[in-house]
N, C-alpha and C positions, 0 to 999 in steps of 0.2 A: 737600376734596382728594379726587380721584378714586381709584378702586381702583388703578390702575397705579402711582401715586404711593405708595399705602400699601403695596403689594407690594414696591416698590423699597426703602423704608426698612426693612421686615421682612428682606428679602434682605440688604441691606448690614450690619444689625446682626448677622445670623448669619454672615455671611462674615468679618467683622471679629472676631466672637468665636472662631471658628475660628482664624483667623490669630494672635490673641494667645494662644490656648491653646497652639498651637504653638510660639511663641516664649517660652512660660514665664511669663506674665502672667496667672496663673490667677485673680486677683481680678477684673480687668478683663474676662475672658472670661465670668466667671460672671455679672457684673453684666450684660453684653450679651446672653447666652442668656436671662436672666430678663427682660429689658426687651423681648426680642424676642417672648417666650412671652406676657407680659401684653399687649403691644399687639396681638398677633394674635388674642388672645381678646377685646379689647376691639372690634376690627374686625369680628370673626365676630358678636358679640352685638348690634352695630348693624346688620349686614345682617338679623339674623334679627327684630328689633324693628320694622324699616321694610317 
């Protein structure tokens, strides 16, 4: 997967997390924010190791 696809996935998780937070679905938004943060850290570590 190239960098553009990874950035799109992280961005979508973040935007959907914001939308679900606004609509009152706090558990779903928390899971999406956490998964976006973990996934972006994995991507950053992969870039640093290569």
